N, C-alpha and C positions, 0 to 999 in steps of 0.2 A: 476546329481542330487546333486552333492555335492556341484560346486559351485552356486547353488540354494538356497541351505540349507545355506551356509556359507551367503550369500547377505542378506536373511530375518534374519538371526538370528544376522548378524551386525548391521541392521536397527533397529530391536527391542530392541537390545542393547546400544543404544546411544538416548533413548528416550528424554534425558533433550535438544540434540541438531540439532534430527530431524524435518524438517519442508516440507520435500518432501513426497507429497504420491506415494505410488506404484500402477502403473496402470496396469490392467490385460486386453489382449483382448482376449476373450475365442476361436476365431475362430483360434488365432496361437494356435499350440499342445503345445509350451513352456511355453505359459503363464498361459495356462490351466494346466498344469501339475504343474509351481509353486504355482497356487492358489489353488487346490487341497491338493496338501504337506502343503501348510501352515494353513489349515483350520484344516490338519488332526492332525496337531500338538500344533495346540492353541485352544481348545474347548472354551475358552472364551470369542471368535471373535463376536462381536455383528454384526447382518445381516440388511442392510435397501435395499428393493426392492420394486421400485416404477417405473419401467422402463414402465409398462404399461400405469400409468397414464401421465408419459411423453410422450408416444407415439401416446396418446389422443388428448393432448396440442397442439404436433408438427402438428399434422391433422388439428387442428382447427386452428393453425394460419398459415397454407399454403393453407388455404380456408376461407379468410376474410369474402368474399361476401356471403358465402352460412350460412345459421343459421343449423347446422347438429344435428340430433337426436344423442342420446347415441347410437342406432343400425348403425346408418351410420356412424358415427365416428368409432364405431368398426369395422364394415365393409372394410372402409379404413383402419383401423389399419393393418388387414388379408391382405389386398393386398400390403401394404408396406412392411410387410413382406417377402411376396411371398414367404413362406416355412421355412423361419429361423427358427432356436431354438430361443425362448423369452429367454429362460434363457443365450444364449450366443449373445444376439444382445447387441449393445454398448461396453461399457466397464464397468471392476471392481474396484472402487478405494478404496484401503484401507489405511486409516489414523492412522499409528503404534501409536503415541500418546494419541489416543482415542480408539485404537482397533475397531474402525467402518470400516466396510466392506459396501462401496455405490453400488447400481447399478445405473448407469447413462446412458445416450446417447451418440455417440462418439462426438469427439471437434467439428464439422461443425453443427450436428444437435441441440446439447449443447448450444452451443453460439446462434444460430438462435433463441431458444425458451427463453433464458436467457435475450435477449437484445431486445426481440422482443416489449416491452414497452417503449423500448426510442424512438422507433419511435414514429413521423417524428422530435423529438425534436433533435435527432441525426440521419442522414440519413443513410443506407445503405452503401452507398460509403463512409460517411465519419467513420463510423464504421471499414470499411476495414482499410483505413487510420490510424486510432488511434489504431488497434491490431498489426501494425507496430512500434509503439514508445516504446521508454525506457527513463524512469524516475528513477532518484536517490532521494531518501527521508535520508536526515542526520538528527536523533533526532527522536526516535520514541513515543513523549508523544503527543506532538500537530501531530507530522508525523504518529503516529496510525491511527488519524482520517483521516487523508488526505490520507494515504494507503488505509485504507478501500473504503472509498467514491470513489477512480480513479477505485480501484478493483472491487467495488460493480456495479459502471456506467460501467466497462470495457472500461476506457477510454485509456489504454493501452495494450501492449502487454508483455512487462518485468518490472519488479521493483526491483531494487535495494535498500535494508534494509540495514542502520549502525545503530548500535548504541551498546557501550559496558557494557550500565545500564542492572541492574537485576530489574522486577517487584517488587516493596514494595509496601506495606498495603497503603502508605500515594498516592502511584499513583493512587487507583483507586478513587479518587476524579474525574477526568477526563480521564482516561482510561477505556473504556468500554471492562473490561476484566473480567475472572471468578480470585477466591479468589485460585483456585488449581494452577493458575500460576505465584503465588507467588514464587519469587526465578530463573525463569527462565529468560533468555535474552530477552530484548524488542521488539529487530526486529526479534526474533523466534517467538513470541509470535503472533504477527501480521501478519507473514508469515502462520504460523498455519492457523490462521483465514479466510486469504484470499483463502488459499488453499480449507478451508473446502466449500466456497463458488463457487469458480471455480479452479478446479484441474489443468486446461491447463494454466493458466498463467504462464509466468515463473519468478522464483522466485531466487532471489540471494542474501545470508546475509552476513553481515560482521558483525559479533558479538564481534568483538574486537575495533569496531568503526574506525573511519578514523583518518589517521595520514599521515605526510610526506610520510612515507613509502609505502601507498597504495592508495593514492589520484588518481594517475594518473591510475592505475588500475582500480580504481572505476569508473571513467569517461571516459575510454576508451576501456577496454577488454571485447571483444565480439562486438564492436559496440561502437560509440560515443553515450553519454546519448543525448537525445533530450531536456532534462531537468532535471535542479537538485533544488531541495525544500531542503532547506536549515532550521532548525527548531533545531537547539541544540543549549545548554547553553555556550559550550566552545567558548572564545572569540578568542582564537589564532586561531581554527578552523573555527569559521566565516571568519575569515581575509584569512587563508590561502585556504579554498576553494574556495572564490572569486578571490584569485588571479590565482590558477588555472584555475577555469572553464572560465574566462574570457582570459586565454592564450588558452584553447579550443574553443572558443567563443561559451559557453552552457550558454544558459539564467539562472538565478537564483531566483527563486521566495522565499520568505520567509514571514510567519505569525506570528503573535504578541499575538494573544489572548486577545487582550485588544483595543477597540472601533472598533474592526473588522478591523483594519489594515492589508493591505496587502502590501509588498513592491515588487517591480519587477524591474529585472536588465537587459536589452536584451543586454547580450556579444553578442549575434549571430549577432544583427544588429546593434551593435555598440563596437565592439571590442577594442575601446581604451576607454571607460568609467569608469570613475574614479571609486571604489570598493563605496559602501553607498551613491551614488550620489555625490561624494565627501564632503560630511558633515563634514568630519576629514579626516587627512593626512592618505596616503597608510602605515601605522603602520606596522613593522615587528613583524609578529604572535611569534617569537622567543624571543621577549620581554615580552609577556603575563605574563611569570611565575613569574616574578619579580614586578607585581603587588600588592600591597594591595586590601584590599575589597574594602576599600572606593574607590580607584582608578579604580577598577575596575567597581562599581557600578557609578562612574561619565560616564567613557568609554558607558556604557551599554545606558545611559541616554543620550548621544552624539548618538549614534547610531540609537534610539529608536525616537529622537528629545523629549526629556522630556517635553516640552511647550507644546505638543500635545497628551500626555497620558492622562487616566481619574486621576478623584485627589485621587480616592481609590490606584489606583497604585501606583502614586506620593508619597502616604504617606508610601506605602509598601517597598518603595525602601527604606525611609530613617530607618526602622525597621531592616533591613536585617543584622543578624548578631549581633542582640538587640533581638527583641521579637520574629522573624521569621528567619527561616534557609535561605530560598529564597523567589523570588517573588512568590506570588500565582496566580495558574491558576484556571478558572472555568468550568467546564463540558459545561456549556452551551456556554459560549466565545469559547472554543475548537472545539466543534460542528460546531459553527459557519464557526471558522478559517479552519475546514477543508473543510465546503462546499464552501466558497469563495475561498479555494486556489484551489480545484480540478475542479472549473467551469473556473479558470483562466488559471491553467496549459491544461485544453482541449482545451481552445479557441486558446493559444499559439501552440498547437500542429497541431491545425486544418489550422495555418497559418493567424490566424486572427491578425490584426494590433494594436496587445496589447502594450501600449507605458510603455519605462519605468516610474517608479516614486512610488508614495505612495498614495493608497488610502483607505477611512475609509466607513464602512456601521456600522455606530455608532448608534445602536438600541436606545441607550438613548435620543440623538438627534431626530432621529427620531418619538418617540414616545412623544418628548415634556417632558422627564422627566431632 
């Protein structure tokens, strides 16, 4: 019991860095004891129990060709339970950061119900394939939208999230999160939001960001990433991660939140491909720290091809360090980028022949602005 108590107290005592929920299966006597002890010692835990409604939904999706009355559905739920205690059915999930305890279907039934409305746009076979895939995301501003879309759609089985930065008030123009998350690491905020949608997705967090010292671990530990999404601000990280992703033959996808541009580098199919499509030479990332602001802006312009960016972004790049701190990003563009990137990632993960290159979903051009 002491080890159980110490474990729970340790989790509760690290609320600023905790992002993994505790999952209890009450059919397991140890889990049942742990949960009872936690509730006994924490009177302020909020309990949410809709397990019966979830079972009704499960029964209905398992019988799509039958229009069940409420009475028929309830009868089938009882048959499904087969004498099991409803209170002990499924799992109880505790979220330490919000002190919420939620009663849910267990993994397989949970996933069956949660992804049911994906059918047939994503087939059951494709859903199974996607559940084995590992995706890494570096940069959790635009990356927050990508991570949330991938997780909500459940196009992954594991996410590795990396960002050293904290949520600041100025981030709330584009990151969909709450003011109570100000001052908390961006990767942890995203991981928590995902866990509250699906506690069974495996999340790994690199809250100190990515460096030369951990990039190989990020790409390979626990199994090589199937895909890397790079959307960070650091030029040195952009170059370094591509060099290492190319070495491990991991495809890289990048979104710019401008003109709906998505950048794809299929290092898995083209391991000799020059980074950034050969638009500029393979610059040594170690030299980035010596660049002036003007040199960095010029280099960014070459990376994103300044001739093809929107006029407003083009103007804003001349104002960095003068009238603005950094280039602007809008929530609408970030949301679009999250959708485009997640859709592209899903296709690559399913083996669709998505080619390297740059592609645009330019709303202004589409609607004739």
